[in-house]
C-alpha positions, -999 to +999 in steps of 0.1 A: +100+485-478+080+485-444+045+479-428+019+497-418+030+489-379+064+498-383+054+527-406+034+542-380+064+541-356+089+556-380+062+580-387+065+596-348+095+614-356+089+647-375+117+639-405+095+609-410+064+619-408+053+614-444+046+579-454+047+566-495+024+539-509+044+518-542+017+500-553+031+477-585+001+466-608+012+446-639-018+451-661-031+425-690-022+440-722-059+437-734-068+458-709-046+494-702-073+513-716-097+497-691-073+503-661-068+538-673-103+544-668-098+525-636-072+556-622-090+582-632-118+568-609-097+559-576-074+586-578-104+614-568-113+590-543-082+588-530-078+625-528-105+630-509-092+613-478-070+635-449-039+632-449-034+627-490-002+645-504-003+634-537-004+609-562+023+599-592+012+571-622+043+558-635+032+543-665+048+512-681+076+515-708+077+504-742+072+466-734+063+462-702+032+461-682+037+476-655+021+508-637+034+522-604+015+544-584+032+565-558+007+578-532+017+601-504+000+603-472+011+626-441+009+604-412+009+561-412-022+566-397-035+587-424-023+557-447-042+535-428-074+553-431-071+549-471-059+518-473-083+500-450-113+518-468-143+508-478-142+529-511-107+512-517-116+480-512-147+480-539-123+497-561-097+470-562-120+443-568-134+461-597-095+458-610-085+423-602-097+411-636-071+435-651-042+422-629-021+397-639+004+403-607+000+429-581+028+438-551+024+471-527+055+487-509+053+508-476+080+532-469+089+559-452+091+598-469+107+601-502+124+569-499+109+552-529+128+580-559+161+556-554+145+520-550+142+498-581+102+490-591+112+452-595+125+429-574+163+421-584+160+451-607+196+470-605+197+499-584+209+532-598+246+538-601+259+561-578+282+586-601+252+590-621+228+595-589+257+620-581+256+636-615+222+637-617+213+654-581+250+677-592+228+688-618+194+698-603+213+717-572+235+738-586+211+755-608+191+757-578+214+771-559+221+796-583+185+810-594+169+806-560+187+828-537+186+857-567+151+849-567+142+857-529+164+887-528+138+905-543+119+890-512+145+897-486+151+936-494+115+940-491+107+928-459+126+937-430+129+906-404+140+887-435+172+907-439+192+883-418+220+864-430+204+834-412+166+835-427+180+843-463+201+814-457+171+793-443+147+806-471+164+797-502+177+763-484+139+755-475+131+760-512+154+746-527+153+715-508+111+718-517+116+722-557+141+691-553+119+666-533+089+672-551+092+690-577+122+682-596+136+648-583+106+631-590+106+642-629+143+636-633+137+599-617+106+593-643+133+607-672+163+597-665+151+559-645+164+540-674+198+557-678+206+558-640+210+516-639+229+512-676 
């Protein structure tokens, strides 16, 4: 977990440019429909802010009241623009009566995906993390290079071993971090800790 000041420092190096803003809302049981409507208002507003990279909403599991919002921004400065905005402040005032508890975290990059949502919650079991990542990376390393062969053969300057390898790795990592891993964590999260 990081505050905005240290997130700004961490974001100065290229590998830590993006910042993840995680919001945990415990929503009163009789207000979940109102909260969903509030989400449909706040998300488009966040999308309009400079540096916005995406949002994910993890809805409560059966028997839980915890919504987790995961907003990504290109830098700590972009996140600061959102957090300190008049628009966000006004929308937060609208949701306060629906919440029994709220907590926020700021984390560099994509650290959120392996962070338990509740204080004291179990961390994922390492061997299960290994199995999940292996089952994602193995097919990626088979499919992506084969799919890229068609492009590499048509573009002469991409015909070097270095360019082919770098392209395949870059696409695999992108798919892993931004497409597959977030969905896998959502579906397998409970299994990872049991």
